[in-house]
PQR file with spaces between the fields and no chain letter, atoms N, CA, C, O and H, PARSE charges and radii, in Angstrom:
ATOM       1  N    UNK     1       0.840   -1.174    0.000 -0.4000 1.5000
ATOM       2  CA   UNK     1       0.000    0.000    0.000 -0.0000 2.0000
ATOM       3  C    UNK     1       0.886    1.238    0.000  0.5500 1.7000
ATOM       4  O    UNK     1       1.817    1.343    0.798 -0.5500 1.4000
ATOM       5  N    UNK     2       0.594    2.172   -0.895 -0.4000 1.5000
ATOM       6  CA   UNK     2       1.384    3.394   -0.995 -0.0000 2.0000
ATOM       7  C    UNK     2       0.574    4.545   -0.410  0.5500 1.7000
ATOM       8  O    UNK     2      -0.442    4.945   -0.978 -0.5500 1.4000
ATOM       9  H    UNK     2      -0.163    2.087   -1.544  0.4000 1.0000
ATOM      10  N    UNK     3       1.024    5.078    0.725 -0.4000 1.5000
ATOM      11  CA   UNK     3       0.297    6.153    1.398 -0.0000 2.0000
ATOM      12  C    UNK     3       0.720    7.538    0.941  0.5500 1.7000
ATOM      13  O    UNK     3      -0.003    8.506    1.176 -0.5500 1.4000
ATOM      14  H    UNK     3       1.850    4.754    1.186  0.4000 1.0000
ATOM      15  N    UNK     4       1.865    7.658    0.299 -0.4000 1.5000
ATOM      16  CA   UNK     4       2.348    8.963   -0.137 -0.0000 2.0000
ATOM      17  C    UNK     4       3.149    8.770   -1.419  0.5500 1.7000
ATOM      18  O    UNK     4       3.723    7.704   -1.640 -0.5500 1.4000
ATOM      19  H    UNK     4       2.453    6.872    0.108  0.4000 1.0000
ATOM      20  N    UNK     5       3.190    9.804   -2.270 -0.4000 1.5000
ATOM      21  CA   UNK     5       3.890    9.655   -3.552 -0.0000 2.0000
ATOM      22  C    UNK     5       5.404    9.634   -3.380  0.5500 1.7000
ATOM      23  O    UNK     5       5.962   10.386   -2.581 -0.5500 1.4000
ATOM      24  H    UNK     5       2.724   10.671   -2.091  0.4000 1.0000
ATOM      25  N    UNK     6       6.045    8.778   -4.129 -0.4000 1.5000
ATOM      26  CA   UNK     6       7.502    8.694   -4.158 -0.0000 2.0000
ATOM      27  C    UNK     6       7.951    8.890   -5.599  0.5500 1.7000
ATOM      28  O    UNK     6       7.295    8.414   -6.526 -0.5500 1.4000
ATOM      29  H    UNK     6       5.592    8.167   -4.778  0.4000 1.0000
ATOM      30  N    UNK     7       9.048    9.577   -5.789 -0.4000 1.5000
ATOM      31  CA   UNK     7       9.565    9.783   -7.135 -0.0000 2.0000
ATOM      32  C    UNK     7      10.823    8.953   -7.316  0.5500 1.7000
ATOM      33  O    UNK     7      11.770    9.045   -6.535 -0.5500 1.4000
ATOM      34  H    UNK     7       9.581    9.964   -5.036  0.4000 1.0000
ATOM      35  N    UNK     8      10.811    8.151   -8.349 -0.4000 1.5000
ATOM      36  CA   UNK     8      11.966    7.319   -8.658 -0.0000 2.0000
ATOM      37  C    UNK     8      11.953    6.988  -10.134  0.5500 1.7000
ATOM      38  O    UNK     8      11.298    7.672  -10.920 -0.5500 1.4000
ATOM      39  H    UNK     8      10.041    8.077   -8.984  0.4000 1.0000
ATOM      40  N    UNK     9      12.661    5.960  -10.513 -0.4000 1.5000
ATOM      41  CA   UNK     9      12.730    5.579  -11.913 -0.0000 2.0000
ATOM      42  C    UNK     9      11.769    4.444  -12.254  0.5500 1.7000
ATOM      43  O    UNK     9      11.369    4.296  -13.409 -0.5500 1.4000
ATOM      44  H    UNK     9      13.194    5.405   -9.875  0.4000 1.0000
ATOM      45  N    UNK    10      11.395    3.641  -11.255 -0.4000 1.5000
ATOM      46  CA   UNK    10      10.558    2.465  -11.495 -0.0000 2.0000
ATOM      47  C    UNK    10       9.402    2.443  -10.502  0.5500 1.7000
ATOM      48  O    UNK    10       9.585    2.695   -9.311 -0.5500 1.4000
ATOM      49  H    UNK    10      11.720    3.761  -10.317  0.4000 1.0000
ATOM      50  N    UNK    11       8.214    2.139  -11.008 -0.4000 1.5000
ATOM      51  CA   UNK    11       7.038    1.967  -10.153 -0.0000 2.0000
ATOM      52  C    UNK    11       6.816    0.469   -9.963  0.5500 1.7000
ATOM      53  O    UNK    11       6.851   -0.299  -10.924 -0.5500 1.4000
ATOM      54  H    UNK    11       8.065    1.934  -11.976  0.4000 1.0000
ATOM      55  N    UNK    12       6.592    0.067   -8.736 -0.4000 1.5000
ATOM      56  CA   UNK    12       6.371   -1.342   -8.423 -0.0000 2.0000
ATOM      57  C    UNK    12       4.954   -1.486   -7.904  0.5500 1.7000
ATOM      58  O    UNK    12       4.552   -0.771   -6.987 -0.5500 1.4000
ATOM      59  H    UNK    12       6.564    0.691   -7.955  0.4000 1.0000
ATOM      60  N    UNK    13       4.186   -2.415   -8.489 -0.4000 1.5000
ATOM      61  CA   UNK    13       2.806   -2.634   -8.040 -0.0000 2.0000
ATOM      62  C    UNK    13       2.437   -4.106   -8.215  0.5500 1.7000
ATOM      63  O    UNK    13       3.086   -4.849   -8.952 -0.5500 1.4000
ATOM      64  H    UNK    13       4.513   -2.996   -9.234  0.4000 1.0000
ATOM      65  N    UNK    14       1.390   -4.495   -7.524 -0.4000 1.5000
ATOM      66  CA   UNK    14       0.888   -5.865   -7.614 -0.0000 2.0000
ATOM      67  C    UNK    14      -0.238   -5.906   -8.637  0.5500 1.7000
ATOM      68  O    UNK    14      -1.172   -5.109   -8.551 -0.5500 1.4000
ATOM      69  H    UNK    14       0.863   -3.891   -6.926  0.4000 1.0000
ATOM      70  N    UNK    15      -0.172   -6.806   -9.588 -0.4000 1.5000
ATOM      71  CA   UNK    15      -1.222   -6.980  -10.588 -0.0000 2.0000
ATOM      72  C    UNK    15      -2.052   -8.197  -10.198  0.5500 1.7000
ATOM      73  O    UNK    15      -1.560   -9.325  -10.207 -0.5500 1.4000
ATOM      74  H    UNK    15       0.586   -7.454   -9.658  0.4000 1.0000
ATOM      75  N    UNK    16      -3.315   -7.956   -9.855 -0.4000 1.5000
ATOM      76  CA   UNK    16      -4.196   -9.045   -9.415 -0.0000 2.0000
ATOM      77  C    UNK    16      -4.518  -10.030  -10.536  0.5500 1.7000
ATOM      78  O    UNK    16      -4.676  -11.225  -10.284 -0.5500 1.4000
ATOM      79  H    UNK    16      -3.714   -7.039   -9.848  0.4000 1.0000
ATOM      80  N    UNK    17      -4.617   -9.537  -11.770 -0.4000 1.5000
ATOM      81  CA   UNK    17      -4.941  -10.425  -12.889 -0.0000 2.0000
ATOM      82  C    UNK    17      -3.795  -11.401  -13.177  0.5500 1.7000
ATOM      83  O    UNK    17      -4.024  -12.588  -13.409 -0.5500 1.4000
ATOM      84  H    UNK    17      -4.489   -8.567  -11.975  0.4000 1.0000
ATOM      85  N    UNK    18      -2.579  -10.896  -13.159 -0.4000 1.5000
ATOM      86  CA   UNK    18      -1.420  -11.744  -13.450 -0.0000 2.0000
ATOM      87  C    UNK    18      -0.858  -12.411  -12.202  0.5500 1.7000
ATOM      88  O    UNK    18      -0.025  -13.313  -12.293 -0.5500 1.4000
ATOM      89  H    UNK    18      -2.392   -9.932  -12.971  0.4000 1.0000
ATOM      90  N    UNK    19      -1.320  -11.959  -11.027 -0.4000 1.5000
ATOM      91  CA   UNK    19      -0.866  -12.501   -9.734 -0.0000 2.0000
ATOM      92  C    UNK    19       0.654  -12.421   -9.597  0.5500 1.7000
ATOM      93  O    UNK    19       1.310  -13.382   -9.196 -0.5500 1.4000
ATOM      94  H    UNK    19      -1.996  -11.226  -10.953  0.4000 1.0000
ATOM      95  N    UNK    20       1.201  -11.238   -9.943 -0.4000 1.5000
ATOM      96  CA   UNK    20       2.640  -11.044   -9.813 -0.0000 2.0000
ATOM      97  C    UNK    20       2.953   -9.563   -9.607  0.5500 1.7000
ATOM      98  O    UNK    20       2.098   -8.698   -9.798 -0.5500 1.4000
ATOM      99  H    UNK    20       0.668  -10.457  -10.268  0.4000 1.0000
ATOM     100  N    UNK    21       4.173   -9.300   -9.220 -0.4000 1.5000
ATOM     101  CA   UNK    21       4.646   -7.927   -9.048 -0.0000 2.0000
ATOM     102  C    UNK    21       5.060   -7.389  -10.414  0.5500 1.7000
ATOM     103  O    UNK    21       5.791   -8.048  -11.153 -0.5500 1.4000
ATOM     104  H    UNK    21       4.867  -10.003   -9.065  0.4000 1.0000
ATOM     105  N    UNK    22       4.587   -6.183  -10.745 -0.4000 1.5000
ATOM     106  CA   UNK    22       4.877   -5.574  -12.042 -0.0000 2.0000
ATOM     107  C    UNK    22       5.767   -4.352  -11.824  0.5500 1.7000
ATOM     108  O    UNK    22       5.486   -3.510  -10.971 -0.5500 1.4000
ATOM     109  H    UNK    22       3.993   -5.648  -10.145  0.4000 1.0000
ATOM     110  N    UNK    23       6.838   -4.266  -12.601 -0.4000 1.5000
ATOM     111  CA   UNK    23       7.748   -3.115  -12.569 -0.0000 2.0000
ATOM     112  C    UNK    23       7.515   -2.305  -13.840  0.5500 1.7000
ATOM     113  O    UNK    23       7.623   -2.834  -14.946 -0.5500 1.4000
ATOM     114  H    UNK    23       7.067   -4.950  -13.294  0.4000 1.0000
ATOM     115  N    UNK    24       7.194   -1.015  -13.683 -0.4000 1.5000
ATOM     116  CA   UNK    24       6.951   -0.145  -14.831 -0.0000 2.0000
ATOM     117  C    UNK    24       7.738    1.149  -14.663  0.5500 1.7000
ATOM     118  O    UNK    24       7.973    1.583  -13.535 -0.5500 1.4000
ATOM     119  H    UNK    24       7.105   -0.585  -12.785  0.4000 1.0000
ATOM     120  N    UNK    25       8.153    1.777  -15.774 -0.4000 1.5000
ATOM     121  CA   UNK    25       8.829    3.075  -15.658 -0.0000 2.0000
ATOM     122  C    UNK    25       7.861    4.136  -15.140  0.5500 1.7000
ATOM     123  O    UNK    25       6.671    4.111  -15.456 -0.5500 1.4000
ATOM     124  H    UNK    25       7.962    1.425  -16.690  0.4000 1.0000
ATOM     125  N    UNK    26       8.378    5.062  -14.346 -0.4000 1.5000
ATOM     126  CA   UNK    26       7.547    6.116  -13.763 -0.0000 2.0000
ATOM     127  C    UNK    26       7.250    7.165  -14.822  0.5500 1.7000
ATOM     128  O    UNK    26       8.147    7.611  -15.537 -0.5500 1.4000
ATOM     129  H    UNK    26       9.344    5.082  -14.089  0.4000 1.0000
ATOM     130  N    UNK    27       5.977    7.555  -14.919 -0.4000 1.5000
ATOM     131  CA   UNK    27       5.556    8.627  -15.815 -0.0000 2.0000
ATOM     132  C    UNK    27       4.912    9.705  -14.954  0.5500 1.7000
ATOM     133  O    UNK    27       3.858    9.482  -14.358 -0.5500 1.4000
ATOM     134  H    UNK    27       5.248    7.192  -14.339  0.4000 1.0000
ATOM     135  N    UNK    28       5.550   10.880  -14.888 -0.4000 1.5000
ATOM     136  CA   UNK    28       5.012   11.985  -14.106 -0.0000 2.0000
ATOM     137  C    UNK    28       4.169   12.878  -15.013  0.5500 1.7000
ATOM     138  O    UNK    28       4.613   13.244  -16.101 -0.5500 1.4000
ATOM     139  H    UNK    28       6.407   11.060  -15.371  0.4000 1.0000
ATOM     140  N    UNK    29       2.954   13.236  -14.577 -0.4000 1.5000
ATOM     141  CA   UNK    29       2.081   14.060  -15.413 -0.0000 2.0000
ATOM     142  C    UNK    29       2.572   15.502  -15.553  0.5500 1.7000
ATOM     143  O    UNK    29       2.182   16.189  -16.497 -0.5500 1.4000
ATOM     144  H    UNK    29       2.594   12.940  -13.692  0.4000 1.0000
ATOM     145  N    UNK    30       3.413   15.969  -14.642 -0.4000 1.5000
ATOM     146  CA   UNK    30       3.914   17.337  -14.686 -0.0000 2.0000
ATOM     147  C    UNK    30       5.435   17.303  -14.599  0.5500 1.7000
ATOM     148  O    UNK    30       6.009   16.505  -13.858 -0.5500 1.4000
ATOM     149  H    UNK    30       3.729   15.411  -13.876  0.4000 1.0000
ATOM     150  N    UNK    31       6.076   18.173  -15.362 -0.4000 1.5000
ATOM     151  CA   UNK    31       7.529   18.248  -15.341 -0.0000 2.0000
ATOM     152  C    UNK    31       8.016   18.656  -13.958  0.5500 1.7000
ATOM     153  O    UNK    31       7.328   19.380  -13.238 -0.5500 1.4000
ATOM     154  H    UNK    31       5.609   18.821  -15.964  0.4000 1.0000
ATOM     155  N    UNK    32       9.191   18.194  -13.596 -0.4000 1.5000
ATOM     156  CA   UNK    32       9.806   18.567  -12.333 -0.0000 2.0000
ATOM     157  C    UNK    32      10.165   20.042  -12.377  0.5500 1.7000
ATOM     158  O    UNK    32      10.743   20.514  -13.355 -0.5500 1.4000
ATOM     159  H    UNK    32       9.750   17.606  -14.181  0.4000 1.0000
ATOM     160  N    UNK    33       9.825   20.772  -11.320 -0.4000 1.5000
ATOM     161  CA   UNK    33      10.094   22.208  -11.289 -0.0000 2.0000
ATOM     162  C    UNK    33      11.424   22.494  -10.609  0.5500 1.7000
ATOM     163  O    UNK    33      11.743   21.921   -9.567 -0.5500 1.4000
ATOM     164  H    UNK    33       9.355   20.389  -10.525  0.4000 1.0000
ATOM     165  N    UNK    34      12.190   23.386  -11.216 -0.4000 1.5000
ATOM     166  CA   UNK    34      13.433   23.855  -10.609 -0.0000 2.0000
ATOM     167  C    UNK    34      13.172   25.233  -10.018  0.5500 1.7000
ATOM     168  O    UNK    34      12.649   26.116  -10.696 -0.5500 1.4000
ATOM     169  H    UNK    34      11.931   23.851  -12.063  0.4000 1.0000
ATOM     170  N    UNK    35      13.534   25.414   -8.763 -0.4000 1.5000
ATOM     171  CA   UNK    35      13.336   26.688   -8.101 -0.0000 2.0000
ATOM     172  C    UNK    35      14.661   27.435   -8.038  0.5500 1.7000
ATOM     173  O    UNK    35      15.680   26.887   -7.620 -0.5500 1.4000
ATOM     174  H    UNK    35      13.960   24.696   -8.212  0.4000 1.0000
ATOM     175  N    UNK    36      14.631   28.696   -8.461 -0.4000 1.5000
ATOM     176  CA   UNK    36      15.817   29.547   -8.428 -0.0000 2.0000
ATOM     177  C    UNK    36      15.729   30.425   -7.191  0.5500 1.7000
ATOM     178  O    UNK    36      14.954   31.380   -7.152 -0.5500 1.4000
ATOM     179  H    UNK    36      13.803   29.142   -8.801  0.4000 1.0000
ATOM     180  N    UNK    37      16.530   30.098   -6.176 -0.4000 1.5000
ATOM     181  CA   UNK    37      16.470   30.848   -4.930 -0.0000 2.0000
ATOM     182  C    UNK    37      17.320   32.115   -4.984  0.5500 1.7000
ATOM     183  O    UNK    37      17.215   32.961   -4.095 -0.5500 1.4000
ATOM     184  H    UNK    37      17.160   29.322   -6.207  0.4000 1.0000
ATOM     185  N    UNK    38      18.148   32.261   -5.994 -0.4000 1.5000
ATOM     186  CA   UNK    38      18.924   33.488   -6.174 -0.0000 2.0000
ATOM     187  C    UNK    38      18.234   34.350   -7.228  0.5500 1.7000
ATOM     188  O    UNK    38      18.819   34.678   -8.260 -0.5500 1.4000
ATOM     189  H    UNK    38      18.233   31.574   -6.716  0.4000 1.0000
ATOM     190  N    UNK    39      17.008   34.703   -6.956 -0.4000 1.5000
ATOM     191  CA   UNK    39      16.165   35.404   -7.908 -0.0000 2.0000
ATOM     192  C    UNK    39      16.506   36.893   -7.971  0.5500 1.7000
ATOM     193  O    UNK    39      16.762   37.504   -6.933 -0.5500 1.4000
ATOM     194  H    UNK    39      16.533   34.436   -6.117  0.4000 1.0000
ATOM     195  N    UNK    40      16.514   37.486   -9.158 -0.4000 1.5000
ATOM     196  CA   UNK    40      16.759   38.925   -9.269 -0.0000 2.0000
ATOM     197  C    UNK    40      15.585   39.761   -8.766  0.5500 1.7000
ATOM     198  O    UNK    40      15.693   40.986   -8.708 -0.5500 1.4000
ATOM     199  H    UNK    40      16.306   36.990  -10.001  0.4000 1.0000
ATOM     200  N    UNK    41      14.477   39.138   -8.405 -0.4000 1.5000
ATOM     201  CA   UNK    41      13.303   39.882   -7.944 -0.0000 2.0000
ATOM     202  C    UNK    41      13.451   40.338   -6.497  0.5500 1.7000
ATOM     203  O    UNK    41      12.654   41.151   -6.028 -0.5500 1.4000
ATOM     204  H    UNK    41      14.389   38.143   -8.453  0.4000 1.0000
ATOM     205  N    UNK    42      14.435   39.840   -5.793 -0.4000 1.5000
ATOM     206  CA   UNK    42      14.605   40.212   -4.392 -0.0000 2.0000
ATOM     207  C    UNK    42      15.231   41.592   -4.262  0.5500 1.7000
ATOM     208  O    UNK    42      16.085   41.970   -5.065 -0.5500 1.4000
ATOM     209  H    UNK    42      15.082   39.179   -6.174  0.4000 1.0000
ATOM     210  N    UNK    43      14.811   42.339   -3.258 -0.4000 1.5000
ATOM     211  CA   UNK    43      15.458   43.583   -2.895 -0.0000 2.0000
ATOM     212  C    UNK    43      15.162   44.778   -3.766  0.5500 1.7000
ATOM     213  O    UNK    43      15.922   45.746   -3.727 -0.5500 1.4000
ATOM     214  H    UNK    43      14.118   42.033   -2.606  0.4000 1.0000
ATOM     215  N    UNK    44      14.109   44.767   -4.545 -0.4000 1.5000
ATOM     216  CA   UNK    44      13.791   45.936   -5.356 -0.0000 2.0000
ATOM     217  C    UNK    44      13.072   46.969   -4.503  0.5500 1.7000
ATOM     218  O    UNK    44      12.203   46.628   -3.701 -0.5500 1.4000
ATOM     219  H    UNK    44      13.493   43.981   -4.577  0.4000 1.0000
ATOM     220  N    UNK    45      13.439   48.229   -4.680 -0.4000 1.5000
ATOM     221  CA   UNK    45      12.788   49.336   -3.971 -0.0000 2.0000
ATOM     222  C    UNK    45      11.975   50.136   -4.971  0.5500 1.7000
ATOM     223  O    UNK    45      12.524   50.723   -5.903 -0.5500 1.4000
ATOM     224  H    UNK    45      14.145   48.505   -5.332  0.4000 1.0000
ATOM     225  N    UNK    46      10.678   50.156   -4.774 -0.4000 1.5000
ATOM     226  CA   UNK    46       9.802   50.917   -5.641 -0.0000 2.0000
ATOM     227  C    UNK    46       9.473   52.246   -4.978  0.5500 1.7000
ATOM     228  O    UNK    46       9.149   52.286   -3.791 -0.5500 1.4000
ATOM     229  H    UNK    46      10.233   49.679   -4.017  0.4000 1.0000
ATOM     230  N    UNK    47       9.555   53.328   -5.736 -0.4000 1.5000
ATOM     231  CA   UNK    47       9.190   54.646   -5.225 -0.0000 2.0000
ATOM     232  C    UNK    47       7.789   54.942   -5.724  0.5500 1.7000
ATOM     233  O    UNK    47       7.549   55.035   -6.928 -0.5500 1.4000
ATOM     234  H    UNK    47       9.818   53.295   -6.700  0.4000 1.0000
ATOM     235  N    UNK    48       6.870   55.088   -4.786 -0.4000 1.5000
ATOM     236  CA   UNK    48       5.491   55.385   -5.141 -0.0000 2.0000
ATOM     237  C    UNK    48       5.330   56.887   -5.332  0.5500 1.7000
ATOM     238  O    UNK    48       5.996   57.667   -4.651 -0.5500 1.4000
ATOM     239  H    UNK    48       7.065   55.012   -3.808  0.4000 1.0000
ATOM     240  N    UNK    49       4.457   57.307   -6.246 -0.4000 1.5000
ATOM     241  CA   UNK    49       4.239   58.748   -6.432 -0.0000 2.0000
ATOM     242  C    UNK    49       3.746   59.387   -5.127  0.5500 1.7000
ATOM     243  O    UNK    49       2.831   58.876   -4.482 -0.5500 1.4000
ATOM     244  H    UNK    49       3.916   56.673   -6.799  0.4000 1.0000
ATOM     245  N    UNK    50       4.366   60.510   -4.748 -0.4000 1.5000
ATOM     246  CA   UNK    50       3.989   61.207   -3.519 -0.0000 2.0000
ATOM     247  C    UNK    50       4.686   60.665   -2.290  0.5500 1.7000
ATOM     248  O    UNK    50       4.451   61.163   -1.189 -0.5500 1.4000
ATOM     249  H    UNK    50       5.110   60.925   -5.271  0.4000 1.0000
ATOM     250  N    UNK    51       5.539   59.659   -2.438 -0.4000 1.5000
ATOM     251  CA   UNK    51       6.190   59.022   -1.296 -0.0000 2.0000
ATOM     252  C    UNK    51       7.631   59.510   -1.108  0.5500 1.7000
ATOM     253  O    UNK    51       8.322   59.057   -0.195 -0.5500 1.4000
ATOM     254  H    UNK    51       5.730   59.255   -3.332  0.4000 1.0000
ATOM     255  N    UNK    52       8.091   60.438   -1.973 -0.4000 1.5000
ATOM     256  CA   UNK    52       9.473   60.913   -1.901 -0.0000 2.0000
ATOM     257  C    UNK    52       9.758   61.635   -0.587  0.5500 1.7000
ATOM     258  O    UNK    52      10.857   61.513   -0.045 -0.5500 1.4000
ATOM     259  H    UNK    52       7.530   60.806   -2.714  0.4000 1.0000
ATOM     260  N    UNK    53       8.783   62.385   -0.064 -0.4000 1.5000
ATOM     261  CA   UNK    53       8.972   63.153    1.168 -0.0000 2.0000
ATOM     262  C    UNK    53       9.083   62.227    2.379  0.5500 1.7000
ATOM     263  O    UNK    53       9.850   62.510    3.300 -0.5500 1.4000
ATOM     264  H    UNK    53       7.891   62.483   -0.504  0.4000 1.0000
ATOM     265  N    UNK    54       8.342   61.146    2.391 -0.4000 1.5000
ATOM     266  CA   UNK    54       8.339   60.228    3.534 -0.0000 2.0000
ATOM     267  C    UNK    54       9.688   59.528    3.668  0.5500 1.7000
ATOM     268  O    UNK    54      10.105   59.208    4.781 -0.5500 1.4000
ATOM     269  H    UNK    54       7.719   60.916    1.643  0.4000 1.0000
ATOM     270  N    UNK    55      10.370   59.286    2.561 -0.4000 1.5000
ATOM     271  CA   UNK    55      11.643   58.585    2.602 -0.0000 2.0000
ATOM     272  C    UNK    55      12.751   59.466    3.178  0.5500 1.7000
ATOM     273  O    UNK    55      13.645   58.961    3.857 -0.5500 1.4000
ATOM     274  H    UNK    55      10.030   59.546    1.656  0.4000 1.0000
ATOM     275  N    UNK    56      12.707   60.793    2.913 -0.4000 1.5000
ATOM     276  CA   UNK    56      13.738   61.706    3.390 -0.0000 2.0000
ATOM     277  C    UNK    56      13.618   62.033    4.867  0.5500 1.7000
ATOM     278  O    UNK    56      14.588   62.510    5.457 -0.5500 1.4000
ATOM     279  H    UNK    56      11.981   61.203    2.360  0.4000 1.0000
ATOM     280  N    UNK    57      12.484   61.801    5.485 -0.4000 1.5000
ATOM     281  CA   UNK    57      12.272   62.175    6.894 -0.0000 2.0000
ATOM     282  C    UNK    57      12.885   61.204    7.845  0.5500 1.7000
ATOM     283  O    UNK    57      12.790   61.385    9.059 -0.5500 1.4000
ATOM     284  H    UNK    57      11.696   61.413    5.006  0.4000 1.0000
């Protein structure tokens, strides 16, 4: 019984019709995502209109 998903190269399951263990290649419905933690979006300072005076105080 598989209670949680595992990612590997081979899926192992029991086939009731053939009464044997079946090994099949894993097919993922969605591509594996790569996360870029050194993103250029970090640390940007936006100046809002009318906010110039608040920054100088």
